[in-house]
C-alpha positions as CSV (number, residue, x, y, z in Angstrom):
1,X,94.5,105.5,96.8
2,X,91.9,103.0,95.6
3,X,88.4,103.4,94.4
4,X,85.4,101.0,94.5
5,X,85.7,98.2,91.9
6,X,89.5,98.6,91.3
7,X,91.1,95.3,90.7
8,X,93.9,94.6,93.1
9,X,96.6,92.0,93.7
10,X,97.1,91.1,97.4
11,X,100.8,91.0,98.0
12,X,100.5,90.3,101.8
13,X,97.6,90.2,104.2
14,X,97.6,90.0,107.9
15,X,93.9,89.4,108.1
16,X,93.9,86.3,105.9
17,X,97.2,84.9,104.6
18,X,95.3,82.6,102.2
19,X,94.5,85.7,100.2
20,X,98.2,86.4,99.2
21,X,98.7,86.2,95.5
22,X,95.0,86.5,94.6
23,X,93.2,89.1,92.6
24,X,90.1,90.7,93.8
25,X,88.3,94.1,93.8
26,X,87.9,97.0,96.2
27,X,84.4,97.1,97.8
28,X,84.7,100.5,99.6
29,X,83.2,103.5,98.1
30,X,85.1,105.8,100.4
31,X,88.6,105.6,102.0
32,X,88.6,103.3,105.0
33,X,88.1,104.8,108.5
34,X,88.2,103.8,112.1
35,X,85.6,101.1,111.8
36,X,88.0,99.0,109.6
37,X,91.1,100.4,111.3
38,X,92.2,102.0,108.0
39,X,92.0,98.8,106.0
40,X,90.3,98.3,102.6
41,X,87.7,95.6,102.0
42,X,88.7,93.3,99.1
43,X,86.2,90.8,97.7
44,X,86.2,88.2,94.9
45,X,89.2,86.2,96.1
46,X,87.7,82.8,95.8
47,X,85.0,80.4,96.9
48,X,86.4,79.7,100.4
49,X,87.8,83.2,101.1
50,X,85.2,85.9,102.0
51,X,85.8,89.7,102.0
52,X,89.1,90.4,103.5
53,X,90.6,93.5,105.1
54,X,93.9,94.7,103.8
55,X,96.1,97.8,104.4
56,X,97.0,100.0,101.5
57,X,100.7,98.7,101.6
58,X,99.4,95.1,101.2
59,X,97.7,95.9,97.9
60,X,98.8,96.6,94.4
61,X,96.6,97.8,91.4
62,X,96.2,95.5,88.5
């Protein structure tokens, strides 16, 4: 389980493959629900990569 502002490494990402290998932070204050289809919002991945949705299995805490 992740919390807002947790730093995470993206190990894989169906939403945006360019984000793989990058470190960002969790935006969500609460666990993801139906609106994001159970995926976490990760931000801070780079200048050309906006907030990305990733499943729990695609993330690793740093």
